[in-house]
C-alpha positions in Angstrom: 59.5 143.7 -135.9 60.0 142.0 -132.5 57.6 140.1 -130.3 57.7 137.7 -127.4 56.0 134.4 -126.4 55.8 132.7 -123.1 56.3 128.9 -123.2 53.5 127.3 -121.3 52.8 123.7 -120.4 50.4 123.2 -123.3 53.3 124.2 -125.7 55.5 121.3 -124.5 56.2 117.9 -126.2 56.2 114.6 -124.4 59.8 115.2 -123.1 59.0 118.6 -121.5 60.5 120.8 -124.2 58.9 123.3 -126.6 57.1 121.4 -129.3 58.6 122.2 -132.7 55.2 122.6 -134.4 54.2 125.2 -131.9 57.4 127.2 -132.5 56.8 127.0 -136.3 53.3 128.3 -135.8 54.7 131.3 -133.9 57.2 131.9 -136.6 54.6 131.9 -139.3 52.3 134.2 -137.3 55.1 136.7 -136.5 56.3 136.7 -140.2 52.7 137.2 -141.4 52.2 140.1 -139.0 55.4 141.8 -140.2 54.5 141.3 -143.9 51.0 142.6 -143.3 52.4 145.7 -141.5 54.8 146.3 -144.4 52.1 145.7 -147.1 48.7 146.5 -145.5 46.7 146.0 -148.7 48.2 142.6 -149.5 46.6 139.2 -149.0 49.5 136.9 -148.0 49.7 133.2 -147.9 52.8 131.2 -146.7 54.6 129.4 -149.5 57.6 128.1 -147.7 60.3 128.2 -145.1 64.0 127.7 -145.6 65.9 125.2 -143.6 64.1 124.3 -140.4 66.6 123.5 -137.7 66.0 123.6 -133.9 69.4 124.5 -132.5 68.6 124.5 -128.8 65.8 123.2 -126.6 63.4 125.5 -124.8 61.9 124.7 -121.4 58.6 125.5 -119.7 58.3 129.0 -118.4 60.9 130.4 -120.9 60.2 133.6 -122.7 61.3 133.6 -126.3 62.1 136.7 -128.4 61.0 136.6 -132.0 62.9 139.0 -134.3 61.5 139.4 -137.9 63.3 141.3 -140.7 62.5 141.6 -144.4 65.3 140.0 -146.4 64.1 139.9 -150.0 61.3 141.2 -152.1 60.0 140.1 -155.5 57.2 141.1 -157.8 54.5 139.0 -156.0 56.4 137.7 -152.9 58.4 138.8 -149.9 60.8 136.9 -147.6 61.5 137.5 -144.0 64.3 136.3 -141.8 63.0 135.0 -138.4 65.4 134.5 -135.5 64.3 133.2 -132.1 66.2 133.9 -128.8 65.7 132.9 -125.2 65.3 136.0 -123.1 66.4 134.1 -119.9 69.6 132.9 -121.5 70.7 135.4 -124.2 74.2 134.0 -124.2 72.8 130.9 -125.8 72.4 132.9 -129.0 69.9 132.0 -131.7 67.8 128.9 -130.7 66.0 128.8 -134.1 66.3 130.6 -137.4 64.6 130.4 -140.8 63.5 132.5 -143.7 59.8 132.4 -144.6 58.3 133.4 -147.9 54.8 134.9 -148.4 53.1 135.5 -151.7 50.3 138.0 -152.4 47.2 136.4 -153.8 43.7 137.4 -154.9 40.5 135.8 -153.6 40.9 132.8 -156.0 44.6 132.2 -155.0 46.2 133.7 -158.1 49.4 135.7 -157.5 49.1 139.5 -157.5 51.9 142.1 -157.7 52.9 143.8 -154.4 
């Protein structure tokens, strides 16, 4: 799955760059959408992200490309690789990458098989 986000003034930190927490929110949302598309009857919650490392800064007005691909699947959980690129400067390569894990749960929070 692929999606895009426009970096706006309200997404910036005190130094004028994309706030890391905002990017993490976009990553979680994109991963959740991909998982929900792959498993439409599942009820996913986020259980973790792998290494979180911001490799390059992102400025106001940038458009970022978010690429999500399934990387692993277990009995109750699924992992997705998320890579973020700048569409204005594709030569910069990946500006952020992580792997995010979701688990399928019932209404009480107990794990359920996929």
